[in-house]
C-alpha positions as CSV (number, residue, x, y, z in Angstrom):
1,M,0.0,0.0,0.0
2,P,1.3,3.5,-0.7
3,S,2.2,5.3,2.5
4,A,-0.3,7.8,3.8
5,P,0.6,11.5,4.3
6,V,1.9,12.1,7.8
7,S,-0.5,14.0,10.0
8,P,1.2,16.6,12.2
9,F,-1.6,16.3,14.7
10,K,-1.1,12.5,15.0
11,V,2.7,12.9,15.3
12,F,2.3,15.2,18.3
13,R,-0.4,13.0,19.8
14,D,1.8,9.9,19.6
15,I,4.8,11.7,21.0
16,A,2.8,13.0,23.9
17,Q,1.1,9.6,24.6
18,T,4.4,7.6,24.5
19,S,6.5,10.4,26.2
20,S,9.1,9.7,23.6
21,I,10.1,11.5,20.4
22,S,11.7,8.5,19.0
23,R,8.7,6.2,19.7
24,G,6.3,8.8,18.3
25,A,8.4,9.1,15.2
26,E,8.5,5.4,14.7
27,L,4.7,5.1,14.9
28,N,4.5,7.6,12.1
29,G,7.2,6.3,9.8
30,L,9.6,9.2,10.6
31,S,13.2,9.5,11.7
32,Q,13.8,10.8,15.1
33,S,15.6,13.9,13.6
34,A,12.5,14.6,11.4
35,A,10.2,14.4,14.5
36,S,12.5,16.6,16.5
37,Q,12.6,19.2,13.7
38,F,8.8,19.1,13.4
39,L,8.5,19.8,17.2
40,K,11.0,22.7,17.0
41,Q,9.0,24.2,14.1
42,L,5.7,23.7,15.9
43,E,7.0,25.4,19.1
44,T,8.5,28.2,17.1
45,Q,5.1,28.7,15.3
46,L,3.1,28.7,18.6
47,Q,5.9,30.6,20.5
48,V,5.6,28.3,23.5
49,D,7.3,25.1,24.8
50,L,5.1,22.0,24.5
51,L,7.5,19.6,26.1
52,D,9.6,19.7,29.2
53,R,12.8,18.3,27.9
54,T,14.6,18.3,31.3
55,T,12.6,15.3,32.5
56,R,12.9,11.6,31.5
57,P,10.5,10.5,30.2
58,L,9.3,13.7,28.6
59,K,6.4,15.5,30.1
60,L,4.0,17.9,28.6
61,T,4.0,21.5,29.7
62,S,0.7,23.2,30.4
63,A,0.5,24.5,26.9
64,G,1.5,21.0,25.6
65,R,-1.3,19.4,27.5
66,L,-3.8,21.8,25.9
67,Y,-2.3,21.1,22.4
68,Y,-2.3,17.4,23.0
69,E,-5.9,17.3,23.9
70,A,-6.8,19.2,20.8
71,C,-4.6,16.9,18.6
72,R,-6.2,13.9,20.2
73,D,-9.7,15.1,19.4
74,I,-8.8,16.1,15.8
75,V,-7.1,12.7,15.2
76,R,-10.1,10.8,16.7
77,R,-12.6,12.7,14.5
78,H,-10.4,12.2,11.5
79,E,-10.3,8.4,12.1
80,E,-14.1,8.4,12.5
81,V,-14.6,10.1,9.2
82,E,-12.0,7.7,7.6
83,S,-13.9,4.8,9.0
84,E,-17.2,6.0,7.5
85,I,-15.4,6.4,4.1
86,D,-13.7,3.0,4.4
87,S,-17.1,1.4,5.1
88,L,-18.1,2.3,1.6
89,K,-15.2,0.4,0.1
90,V,-15.5,-3.3,-0.9
91,E,-11.9,-4.3,0.0
92,L,-11.1,-4.3,3.7
93,V,-8.2,-2.0,4.4
94,G,-6.7,-0.3,7.4
95,S,-4.9,-1.1,10.6
96,V,-6.0,-2.8,13.9
97,R,-4.1,-1.9,17.0
98,V,-4.2,-4.6,19.6
99,A,-2.8,-4.5,23.2
100,S,-2.5,-7.9,24.8
101,I,-1.2,-9.4,28.0
102,Y,1.9,-11.6,27.2
103,S,0.2,-15.0,27.9
104,I,-2.5,-14.4,25.3
105,G,-0.4,-12.5,22.8
106,L,2.5,-14.9,22.7
107,Y,0.5,-18.1,22.5
108,E,-2.5,-17.2,20.4
109,M,-2.5,-13.8,18.9
110,A,0.5,-14.2,16.6
111,R,-1.3,-17.1,14.8
112,M,-4.6,-15.1,14.6
113,K,-2.8,-12.1,13.3
114,E,-1.3,-14.2,10.5
115,Q,-4.7,-15.8,9.6
116,F,-6.5,-12.4,9.5
117,E,-3.8,-10.7,7.4
118,K,-3.8,-13.7,5.0
119,A,-7.5,-13.3,4.6
120,H,-7.3,-9.5,4.3
121,P,-4.0,-8.6,2.6
122,Q,-4.8,-4.9,2.8
123,A,-5.3,-4.9,6.6
124,D,-2.5,-4.8,9.2
125,V,-2.8,-6.0,12.7
126,H,-0.3,-4.2,15.1
127,L,0.2,-6.3,18.2
128,E,1.9,-5.1,21.4
129,Y,2.4,-7.1,24.5
130,M,1.9,-5.3,27.9
131,R,1.2,-5.9,31.5
132,P,-2.6,-5.9,32.3
133,D,-2.7,-2.3,33.7
134,K,-0.9,-1.1,30.6
135,V,-3.5,-2.8,28.4
136,V,-6.3,-1.0,30.1
137,R,-4.5,2.3,29.8
138,A,-3.7,1.8,26.2
139,V,-7.4,1.2,25.5
140,L,-8.5,4.2,27.6
141,D,-6.0,6.5,25.9
142,D,-6.9,5.3,22.4
143,Q,-3.4,3.9,21.8
144,A,-5.1,0.5,21.1
145,D,-8.4,-0.3,19.4
146,L,-8.8,-3.5,21.3
147,G,-7.3,-5.0,24.4
148,L,-7.0,-8.6,25.6
149,I,-6.9,-9.3,29.3
150,S,-7.7,-11.9,31.8
151,Y,-9.8,-11.6,34.9
152,P,-11.3,-8.2,33.8
153,S,-12.5,-5.8,36.4
154,P,-15.5,-3.3,35.9
155,Y,-14.2,-0.3,34.0
156,R,-16.1,2.9,33.8
157,N,-15.2,3.9,30.2
158,I,-14.3,0.5,28.9
159,K,-16.5,-2.4,27.7
160,A,-15.3,-5.9,28.4
161,I,-16.6,-8.5,26.0
162,P,-16.2,-12.1,27.5
163,W,-14.1,-14.1,25.0
164,K,-12.7,-17.3,26.3
165,V,-12.5,-19.4,29.4
166,E,-9.3,-21.4,29.9
167,T,-8.9,-24.4,32.2
168,M,-6.1,-24.1,34.8
169,V,-3.8,-27.1,35.1
170,L,-1.0,-28.2,37.6
171,V,2.3,-27.9,35.8
172,C,5.4,-29.8,37.1
173,H,8.7,-31.3,36.0
174,P,8.5,-34.9,34.7
175,S,10.5,-36.1,37.7
176,H,8.3,-34.4,40.3
177,P,6.3,-36.9,42.5
178,L,3.0,-35.3,41.5
179,S,3.7,-36.1,37.8
180,K,2.8,-39.8,38.4
181,K,-0.8,-38.8,39.2
182,K,-3.7,-38.8,36.7
183,S,-5.2,-35.7,38.2
184,I,-4.7,-33.4,41.1
185,H,-6.9,-32.8,44.1
186,P,-6.6,-29.5,46.0
187,E,-5.2,-31.2,49.1
188,D,-2.3,-32.6,46.9
189,L,-1.0,-29.0,46.6
190,A,-0.5,-28.4,50.4
191,E,3.0,-27.4,51.5
192,Q,4.3,-27.7,47.9
193,D,7.0,-25.3,46.6
194,F,5.3,-23.0,44.0
195,V,6.6,-20.8,41.2
196,S,3.9,-18.1,41.1
197,F,2.9,-14.9,39.6
198,D,3.7,-11.5,41.0
199,P,1.3,-10.5,43.9
200,D,-0.2,-7.5,42.1
201,L,-1.4,-9.5,39.1
202,S,-5.1,-10.5,38.9
203,I,-4.2,-14.1,38.1
204,R,-2.2,-14.4,41.3
205,K,-5.1,-12.9,43.3
206,A,-7.5,-15.5,41.8
207,M,-5.1,-18.3,42.8
208,E,-4.8,-16.9,46.4
209,R,-8.6,-17.1,46.6
210,F,-8.6,-20.7,45.4
211,F,-6.0,-21.8,48.0
212,R,-7.8,-19.8,50.7
213,D,-11.1,-21.3,49.9
214,H,-9.6,-24.8,50.1
215,G,-7.6,-24.1,53.3
216,I,-4.3,-24.9,51.6
217,H,-0.9,-23.5,52.5
218,R,1.8,-23.4,49.8
219,N,5.4,-22.2,49.7
220,V,5.9,-19.6,47.1
221,V,9.6,-19.9,46.2
222,L,9.7,-17.7,43.1
223,E,7.5,-15.0,41.5
224,F,7.4,-13.7,38.0
225,D,5.2,-11.4,35.9
226,N,4.9,-13.7,32.9
227,I,4.2,-17.3,32.1
228,Q,7.3,-17.9,30.1
229,M,9.6,-17.3,33.0
230,I,7.3,-19.5,35.2
231,K,7.6,-22.3,32.8
232,E,11.4,-21.9,32.6
233,A,11.6,-22.2,36.4
234,V,9.4,-25.2,36.5
235,S,11.4,-26.9,33.7
236,I,14.6,-26.8,35.9
237,G,12.8,-28.2,38.9
238,S,12.4,-25.0,41.0
239,G,8.9,-25.9,42.0
240,I,5.4,-26.5,40.5
241,S,2.9,-24.0,39.2
242,I,-0.7,-23.6,38.1
243,L,-1.1,-22.2,34.5
244,P,-3.7,-21.9,31.8
245,E,-3.8,-25.1,29.8
246,P,-3.2,-23.5,26.3
247,T,0.0,-21.9,27.5
248,V,1.7,-25.3,28.3
249,R,0.1,-27.4,25.6
250,Q,3.2,-27.6,23.4
251,E,5.6,-28.4,26.3
252,A,3.2,-31.1,27.5
253,A,2.9,-32.7,24.1
254,E,6.7,-32.8,23.8
255,G,7.1,-34.2,27.3
256,R,9.2,-31.3,28.7
257,L,6.5,-30.5,31.3
258,I,3.6,-32.4,32.8
259,A,0.2,-30.7,32.8
260,L,-2.4,-32.4,35.0
261,P,-6.1,-31.5,35.5
262,I,-7.2,-30.2,38.8
263,E,-10.3,-31.7,40.4
264,A,-11.9,-28.4,41.3
265,E,-15.0,-26.7,39.9
266,D,-14.8,-23.4,38.2
267,F,-11.0,-23.1,38.5
268,V,-10.6,-21.3,35.2
269,R,-9.1,-18.1,33.7
270,P,-11.7,-15.8,32.0
271,I,-10.4,-13.7,29.1
272,S,-12.2,-10.6,27.8
273,I,-11.8,-8.3,24.8
274,L,-11.7,-4.6,25.8
275,H,-12.6,-1.5,23.9
276,R,-13.3,2.0,24.8
277,R,-17.0,2.8,25.2
278,G,-18.5,4.8,22.3
279,K,-15.5,4.2,20.1
280,A,-16.2,4.2,16.3
281,F,-14.7,1.1,14.8
282,S,-13.1,1.1,11.4
283,P,-14.2,-1.7,9.1
284,A,-10.9,-3.4,9.8
285,V,-11.3,-3.2,13.6
286,A,-14.9,-4.3,13.4
287,E,-14.0,-7.3,11.2
288,F,-11.1,-8.3,13.5
289,L,-13.3,-8.2,16.5
290,K,-15.8,-10.4,14.7
291,F,-12.9,-12.7,13.7
292,L,-11.8,-13.0,17.3
293,Q,-15.3,-13.8,18.5
294,E,-15.6,-16.6,15.9
295,Q,-12.5,-18.4,17.3
296,P,-12.9,-21.7,19.1
297,K,-13.5,-21.2,22.8
298,D,-11.1,-23.9,24.1
């Protein structure tokens, strides 16, 4: 596709949202020097500083905040108009910005992105992996059209669409004593050494409720903020863990890890698709949302 003209309003919006001239330049296909020159010319034209360059990351001045809010509104309205125009076209074109937590993005979204872009060659899915709080913020700030998150909370300005429910399984090294069992009862987990998620993550809080409800004490020996590091720790025998079944399916099939069902009702991980309330979807975003909702639920 031919490159679209660069919008100065979008350039400044992206610099302000990312607190980075280089990142804002990258999002608009510009060099950092070109973006810096643009900012210098803009501030000369307005006769005011828009960014406080003495801080890291960059912060907006009072005037910069006013200009950012105006740019954000202009870009949003422009995108809405483009969406209306695109809806008149037969061929699906445009970009879809998706913010996902690591455990969904790394294990599922890469495949879905490839499938969607193969079916719609003129559409582009831009996928970024973030911590859960960053996913919510990206959706709120319109840095992402859609967000993928587990254990969603009620959000004032965000709609959460239930998407999938994943079964949680006990994961251990093939040499661990629990690996000989066919399934795991909650009492089997008492006093075991666990590799767990960081305490501030929703999935960790859900597990704490599970153990509390069953009166089980466990020994947390390691904590990580992502599933890949947890699997690495389990694979070298540091302890056992409880993870969503799809995230360990490959390792279990290859025999590198053992994944066992847990005999407990409703021990699952719910996943939702987030979008900002009142957001006007482009045809590409609307079609990708429909594509996600049509995926198998397991």
